[in-house]
C-alpha positions in Angstrom: -8.7 -6.6 -12.1 -5.8 -4.1 -11.8 -2.5 -3.7 -10.0 -0.8 -1.0 -7.9 2.8 -0.8 -6.8 4.5 1.3 -4.1 8.0 1.4 -2.8 8.6 2.5 0.7 12.0 3.2 2.4 12.3 2.1 6.0 15.3 2.9 8.3 15.8 0.2 11.0 17.4 1.1 14.3 19.5 -2.0 15.1 19.7 -5.8 14.9 16.5 -7.3 16.2 14.4 -4.2 15.7 10.9 -4.9 14.7 9.0 -2.4 12.6 5.1 -2.5 12.6 4.0 -2.2 9.0 0.2 -2.2 9.6 -0.4 1.5 9.0 2.1 1.5 6.1 0.3 -1.3 4.3 -3.2 0.1 5.1 -2.1 3.4 3.5 -0.8 1.6 0.4 -4.1 -0.2 0.2 -6.1 3.0 0.5 -3.9 4.6 -2.2 -4.6 1.8 -4.5 -8.4 2.3 -4.3 -9.0 -1.4 -4.5 -11.7 -3.1 -2.4 -11.0 -6.8 -3.0 -7.8 -8.7 -3.7 -4.3 -9.5 -2.5 -1.5 -7.3 -1.1 2.0 -8.7 -1.4 4.8 -7.1 0.6 8.4 -8.0 -0.3 11.9 -6.8 0.9 14.7 -7.3 -1.6 17.3 -7.9 1.1 18.9 -11.1 2.4 19.3 -10.0 6.1 15.8 -8.9 7.1 12.4 -10.6 7.1 8.6 -10.0 7.0 6.1 -12.0 9.1 3.1 -11.4 11.3 3.1 -11.4 15.0 1.2 -10.0 18.0 3.5 -7.0 18.0 4.1 -6.4 21.8 7.3 -6.1 23.7 7.2 -9.5 25.3 6.7 -11.4 22.0 9.4 -9.2 20.4 11.9 -10.3 23.0 10.6 -13.9 22.7 11.2 -13.8 19.0 14.8 -12.4 19.3 15.5 -15.1 22.0 14.0 -17.9 19.9 16.2 -16.9 17.0 19.3 -16.9 19.2 18.4 -20.4 20.5 17.7 -21.8 17.0 20.4 -19.9 15.0 23.0 -18.6 17.4 24.9 -15.5 16.6 28.1 -16.5 18.3 29.0 -19.7 16.4 31.2 -20.1 13.4 29.5 -19.7 10.0 31.2 -20.3 6.7 29.9 -16.9 5.6 31.9 -15.3 8.4 35.1 -17.1 7.3 34.6 -16.2 3.7 33.5 -12.6 4.0 34.5 -11.5 7.5 31.4 -9.5 8.0 30.0 -11.4 11.0 26.4 -11.7 9.7 26.1 -15.3 8.6 23.4 -15.8 11.3 21.5 -12.9 9.8 21.3 -14.6 6.4 20.2 -17.9 7.9 17.6 -16.3 10.1 16.2 -14.3 7.1 16.1 -17.4 4.9 14.0 -19.3 7.5 11.6 -16.3 8.2 11.2 -15.2 4.6 11.2 -11.9 2.7 7.6 -11.8 1.5 4.1 -11.6 3.0 0.7 -11.9 1.2 -2.4 -10.6 2.9 -5.9 -10.8 1.4 -8.2 -7.8 1.7 -12.0 -7.4 1.6 -14.1 -4.3 1.4 -10.8 -2.2 1.4 -9.6 -3.7 4.7 -6.7 -6.1 5.3 -7.9 -9.5 6.5 -5.7 -9.6 9.6 -6.6 -11.4 12.8 -7.3 -9.3 16.0 -3.8 -9.8 17.4 -1.9 -10.0 14.1 0.3 -7.3 12.8 2.6 -7.5 9.7 6.2 -6.5 10.7 9.7 -6.2 9.3 12.5 -7.5 11.4 16.0 -6.3 11.0 18.4 -9.3 11.2 21.7 -7.7 10.2 24.3 -6.7 12.7 23.2 -3.0 12.6 20.4 -0.8 11.5 20.1 -0.3 7.8 18.1 1.4 5.1 15.5 -1.1 3.8 13.3 -1.0 0.8 9.7 -2.4 1.1 7.9 -3.2 -2.2 4.2 -3.4 -2.0 2.3 -4.9 -5.0 -1.5 -5.0 -4.8 -3.7 -6.9 -7.2 -7.4 -6.2 -6.9 -10.7 -4.8 -8.0 -12.4 -1.5 -7.2 
């Protein structure tokens, strides 16, 4: 059993942008040389999230719309009142979605479903530079 770590910088375009991480995570897994184990992806940020989705335009819009219905951008948040940065909704959304993702792998391939892609979603009020940490534990 061994471990491998890689840090990847990602620039997001705007609030609500969804970045497909499939090829990025597959490359990290190849670089590790492991065949069996677990891949953990983590973003050390409080206004973006990681999750899996069928990454197509309709579901991307549905996800943005669902977040707006559940955690509206245009209501008053204590965070707004305290800091004046207008991104209280971003923090709440990120807390619900989460900042980490664990994917098992077998024979050097991520165990993802046919229509399942790991993604990073920008939840802040503008595009930002994000850091993705990939930690892999496995066997050769």
